[in-house]
N, C-alpha and C positions, 0 to 999 in steps of 0.2 A: 308692576313686576311682569316681565314677559316670560311666558312658558315656552318650552321647546316644542315646536310643532313637528309634524310628521316629516316635512321636508328637511328641517334642521337635523333630525336624527339620521336621515338617509345620507346626508352630506358628511356627518361625523363618523358614521359606522365604517365606511370602506377603509379608512386609514387604520382603524383598530383591527378590523378583520384582515386586512392585508398584512399587518405586522404579525398577527397570530399565525397566518399562513406561512409567512417567512420563518417564524420561530419553529413551526412544525416541520418545515422542510429542512431546516438546519439540524434540528433534533434527529430527524430520520436519517440524514446523511451521516451524522456522527455515529449513530447506532450501527449503520451499515459498515462504516470504516472500522469500528471496534470489532465487529463480527469477522472481518477479514484478517485480523492480526494472526489468529491461529492458522488460517490457511496459508498466509505468507511464510510463517515459520515452518510449516510442514513442507512447503515447496523448497525452501532453502535447505532443510535437512535432507530431503530427497536428492536434491542436486549435489550436495556435499557427499552423501553416501555413494552416489554413482561415480562422481569424480575420483573418489578414493578407491572404491572397490573395483570398478570396471576399467578405469582409465589410468590408474596408478599415479594420479596427480598428487604431488607432495602437499601435506597439510599447510606448510608455510606458504606455498604458492596460492592456495585457496584463501588463506587469511589475508595475504597481500592484495589479492584481487578484490575481495569483499571490502576491505578497507578503502581501496581506491575508488570503488563504486560509491561507497558511503561519503567519500570526500569529493565526489564529482569528477574523479580522474578516470572515468570508465574507459577500459581498453588499454590503459597505459601499463598495467602490470602484465608482465610476460609470464605465461605459463608454459613450461617446457612440454612439447608434444610427447605423447606416449610412444615408445618405440615398439617395433614388432615383437621384440623379445619380452617386453613388459606385458603385452596383451595376454590375457588368460581367457580367450574366447573359444577354446578348442571344443 
């Protein structure tokens, strides 16, 4: 019966260690992405609030634009520009 020598262990270990490192990297990446969800929602809420409150963009236009982005049709939804009389920046 042959026992595993030092050289055999060194050859076998890099694969296992490499996979552990990949698993650790993937786990860390997933954790980082999960942590960003709240930040993404906060940015969306901030943008929507500004569009409605400062630029008087109709909610339907915002919903249409967001749906277009989600479906990959970025920029196709037309948002009417705010007119001078709509602006409340006095």
